[in-house]
Structures are given as C-alpha cells and as structure tokens.
C-alpha positions as CSV (number, residue, x, y, z in Angstrom):
1,M,112.4,76.2,85.4
2,Q,115.3,77.6,83.5
3,E,118.6,76.6,85.2
4,I,119.0,79.0,88.1
5,N,122.6,79.9,87.4
6,R,122.2,80.8,83.8
7,I,121.0,84.4,83.5
8,H,122.0,86.2,80.4
9,S,119.6,89.1,80.2
10,Y,116.8,91.1,81.9
11,D,114.2,88.9,80.4
12,D,115.9,85.8,81.7
13,F,116.1,87.4,85.1
14,V,112.4,88.1,85.3
15,K,111.4,84.7,83.9
16,V,113.5,82.8,86.5
17,L,112.4,85.1,89.3
18,L,108.7,84.6,88.6
19,A,109.3,80.9,88.6
20,A,111.3,80.9,91.8
21,G,109.0,83.2,93.6
22,F,111.6,84.9,95.7
23,S,115.4,85.6,95.7
24,L,118.0,87.1,97.9
25,G,120.1,89.9,96.5
26,S,123.5,89.2,94.9
27,G,126.5,87.8,96.7
28,N,124.7,86.8,99.8
29,D,126.2,84.3,102.3
30,E,123.0,83.0,103.9
31,G,122.9,79.7,101.9
32,I,119.5,80.4,100.5
33,Y,118.6,81.0,96.9
34,A,119.8,84.0,95.0
35,I,119.3,84.3,91.2
36,L,122.6,86.2,90.9
37,N,124.8,84.4,93.4
38,W,127.9,86.4,92.9
39,G,128.8,89.9,94.2
40,W,129.2,93.1,92.1
41,N,133.0,92.8,92.4
42,E,133.2,89.1,91.6
43,P,133.4,87.5,88.2
44,P,130.3,85.5,87.2
45,P,130.7,81.7,87.7
46,Y,129.6,81.0,84.1
47,E,129.9,82.8,80.8
48,T,127.4,85.6,80.6
49,P,127.2,89.2,79.4
50,V,125.6,90.1,82.8
51,Q,127.8,92.7,84.5
52,W,127.3,95.4,87.1
53,Y,127.6,99.1,86.6
54,T,127.7,99.1,82.8
55,G,124.4,101.0,82.4
56,D,123.1,98.5,79.9
57,P,119.4,97.9,80.6
58,E,119.6,94.4,79.3
59,T,122.7,93.1,81.1
60,D,123.3,95.4,84.1
61,P,121.6,94.1,87.3
62,C,121.7,97.5,88.8
63,V,119.5,98.8,86.0
64,W,117.3,95.7,86.4
65,I,116.3,96.9,89.9
66,D,115.2,100.2,88.5
67,R,113.3,98.4,85.7
68,I,111.5,96.3,88.3
69,L,110.3,99.4,90.1
70,D,109.4,101.2,86.9
71,E,107.9,98.4,84.8
72,R,106.4,95.7,87.0
73,D,103.7,95.5,89.6
74,D,104.0,91.8,90.3
75,I,107.5,91.9,91.9
76,T,108.7,93.9,94.9
77,Y,112.3,94.7,95.7
78,A,113.0,95.7,99.3
79,K,114.9,94.9,102.5
80,L,112.8,91.8,103.1
81,L,115.1,88.9,103.7
82,F,117.6,88.8,106.6
83,K,117.3,92.6,106.6
84,K,118.9,92.6,103.2
85,S,117.5,93.5,99.8
86,G,115.7,90.8,97.9
87,F,112.8,90.1,95.6
88,I,109.3,88.6,96.3
89,T,106.7,88.0,93.6
90,R,103.0,88.6,93.7
91,E,102.3,84.9,93.8
92,W,104.3,84.5,97.0
93,A,103.6,87.8,98.8
94,P,100.4,86.5,100.5
95,F,102.4,83.7,102.1
96,F,105.1,86.1,103.4
97,L,102.4,88.4,104.7
98,A,100.6,85.6,106.5
99,A,103.9,84.4,108.0
100,R,105.2,87.8,109.0
101,R,102.1,89.6,110.4
102,G,98.9,88.2,109.1
103,S,96.1,90.7,109.6
104,V,97.8,92.6,112.3
105,E,97.8,96.4,111.6
106,L,100.6,98.7,112.6
107,S,98.7,100.3,115.4
108,D,98.1,96.9,117.1
109,A,101.7,95.9,116.5
110,Y,102.9,99.1,118.1
111,E,100.7,98.7,121.1
112,E,102.0,95.2,121.6
113,G,105.6,96.4,121.4
114,L,106.4,94.7,118.1
115,I,107.2,98.0,116.3
116,S,109.5,100.7,117.4
117,H,108.5,104.3,117.9
118,S,110.7,105.4,115.0
119,A,109.0,102.9,112.7
120,K,105.6,104.1,113.8
121,R,106.6,107.7,113.0
122,I,107.7,106.7,109.5
123,Y,104.6,104.6,108.9
124,D,102.3,107.4,110.0
125,V,103.9,109.8,107.6
126,V,103.8,107.4,104.6
127,S,100.2,106.2,105.2
128,A,99.0,109.8,105.6
129,K,100.6,110.9,102.3
130,E,100.2,107.5,100.6
131,I,103.5,107.8,98.6
132,L,106.6,109.7,99.6
133,P,110.3,109.8,98.6
134,V,112.7,109.0,101.4
135,E,113.9,112.6,101.9
136,E,110.3,113.7,102.5
137,I,109.7,110.9,105.0
138,K,112.7,112.1,107.0
139,R,111.6,115.7,106.9
140,L,107.9,115.1,107.7
141,G,108.8,112.5,110.3
142,G,111.1,114.9,112.1
143,F,114.3,112.9,111.6
144,S,117.6,114.9,111.7
145,R,121.0,114.0,110.2
146,E,121.9,112.7,113.7
147,D,119.0,110.2,113.5
148,K,120.3,108.5,110.3
149,S,121.1,105.2,111.9
150,K,117.8,105.2,113.8
151,F,115.9,106.1,110.6
152,D,117.6,103.4,108.5
153,R,116.9,100.7,111.1
154,A,113.2,101.7,111.3
155,L,112.9,101.8,107.5
156,T,114.3,98.3,107.3
157,E,112.0,97.2,110.2
158,L,108.9,98.3,108.3
159,Q,110.0,96.6,105.1
160,M,110.8,93.3,106.9
161,K,107.4,93.3,108.6
162,L,105.7,94.1,105.3
163,F,104.2,97.5,106.3
164,I,105.8,99.6,103.6
165,S,107.4,98.9,100.3
166,P,109.5,100.8,97.7
167,C,107.2,101.6,94.8
168,D,108.9,104.1,92.6
169,R,111.9,106.4,92.1
170,R,111.9,110.2,92.0
171,Y,114.5,112.8,91.0
172,K,114.9,116.1,92.7
173,V,113.7,119.0,90.6
174,S,115.5,122.3,90.2
175,Q,113.8,125.7,90.2
176,K,114.0,125.5,86.4
177,G,112.0,122.3,86.5
178,E,114.9,120.1,85.6
179,E,115.6,116.8,87.2
180,Y,119.0,116.4,88.8
181,G,121.1,114.2,91.0
182,M,120.5,110.5,91.9
183,P,116.9,109.3,92.1
184,S,115.4,108.8,95.6
185,T,113.5,105.7,96.5
186,V,109.8,106.3,96.9
187,F,107.8,104.4,99.5
188,C,104.2,103.5,100.0
189,T,102.3,101.2,102.3
190,T,102.4,97.5,101.4
191,R,98.6,97.5,101.1
192,R,98.8,100.3,98.5
193,F,101.5,98.5,96.6
194,W,99.9,95.1,96.4
195,G,96.2,96.0,96.8
196,D,93.4,94.8,99.0
197,D,92.9,91.5,97.2
198,L,96.4,90.3,98.3
199,F,95.5,91.0,101.9
200,K,92.3,89.1,101.5
201,E,94.2,86.1,100.2
202,A,96.7,86.3,103.1
203,A,93.9,86.3,105.6
204,Q,92.8,82.9,104.4
205,I,96.3,81.4,105.0
206,S,97.4,80.3,108.5
207,T,100.9,81.1,109.8
208,D,101.8,77.4,109.8
209,E,100.5,76.9,106.3
210,A,102.5,79.9,105.0
211,A,105.7,78.8,106.7
212,E,105.5,75.3,105.4
213,K,104.8,76.5,101.8
214,I,107.7,78.9,101.9
215,K,110.0,76.3,103.5
216,T,109.2,73.7,100.8
217,Q,110.1,76.2,98.1
218,V,113.3,77.2,99.8
219,L,114.4,73.6,100.0
220,R,113.4,73.1,96.4
221,L,115.7,76.0,95.4
222,S,118.4,75.4,98.0
223,P,118.3,71.8,99.3
224,A,121.2,72.4,101.7
225,A,119.7,75.4,103.4
226,E,119.9,75.2,107.2
227,D,116.8,75.0,109.3
228,A,117.7,78.1,111.4
229,K,118.4,80.1,108.3
230,I,115.1,79.0,106.7
231,K,113.2,80.1,109.9
232,R,114.8,83.5,109.8
233,F,114.2,83.8,106.1
234,I,110.5,83.1,106.6
235,F,109.7,85.1,109.7
236,G,112.2,87.9,109.4
C-alpha cells in the first residue's frame, strides 16, 4: 500500500483509501488511522499540494468529499466513526454492518430500545421517500428549529448504526429553476445505498468474526491504537 502519509492528489486519496478500507476524517485525536492526519487549519506534515478550501478538485480535500458522493458507489462518507465523519469502503462495509447491527431492522431495534424515537421518525421518513435532502427530512419528520440538537443527534445515531447514509447532494432551486445557495446532503437508507447483496454478505459474518477482522486491520494501520478506542471504533 502507498505510504499512508503521502497523499498528493485525489487519485492518491482514493487509491490509499481503497487499500486501507476505512479512515477517520482529518485532524482526529482518536489514535486510529486517518489518511489526512492533520486539521484544516494545520500545515501538512510533509510537502504536498493538498490544501483545504482552495476549490481545486485535485488537491482540496473538501472537494474530494463531494467527488466521493458524486462519482463513487464503493465508498461511503458519513458520521460513522466515534460519531465523527469518516470513510468506509464497499469491501469493509459488510464487516461494520455485521458488527454494528447484523440483520436487525430498525423496527426491532426501536422495540428493543436501541433506537431513539427521533431517530425512528427520521428513518420512517427517509425509508418512505427512499431519498431525501436534509431539509425535507426535517420538514416531513416534523422537526422545528428548536429541535435542531435533537435532530442532529438522531441523524448521527442512524448513521452510526448503519441505517441511513449520505448518498448525494442537492441544491435549492429558485422559482426561475436556478440552483442557489449551498448544496444540502441527501440521505437514503443504507440498504438502498449499498444494495441487497451487501446485506446478504453481512448476514454470513458473525459479530465476533467481523470485530476481529476490523481490529486486525486497525492495528495494521495504527499499531499503537488503544483497545478501548478500537472497541468503540468497531461497535460505535
């Protein structure tokens, strides 16, 4: 695998990410692998043209996230790891699914008290419409401005438990039919994002097998990772 701390372009980023299988977002302090291990306001630890907020699609990691959403169906970017944003590839998604929830559906998780009422409201709206921008999820789910914290927590909860996933971006459209403002993240169910085949694969993997597989890869990428952090990384 290309040296993990030598990313010079978007192509480098994708190549290394696919080889690693997963990565925390930039500038994390969890002691577990991140492809870009420096923050947006920190200088890179090596010579590279990679720099945040330039708008260059080849060297700006902010644009890379958009490109992942727009161009690839084998990588997800979501609040998946320590309730923070991170990447998981198609190859490793069945193992995280097996470790986090296996074949448990949301209705069962809710009945068992594993999912909050707010999260269920969000999931019901997303699953009914299949794909929705975040503003529409709020509106259809009946969340007010005063519910922002509750909504954000529930949205993270569903991503962490692999029930929903960002799957696109969408701009608001004016009465003239023109796009404006910042794009909104669009969500769909995890099953829609990855497809039924991935869920069939996950069903063949036990929780223990999945956890051991992920732990081995974590230690390969980050030999000094702490056991407690690894457990949280795996199970959410």
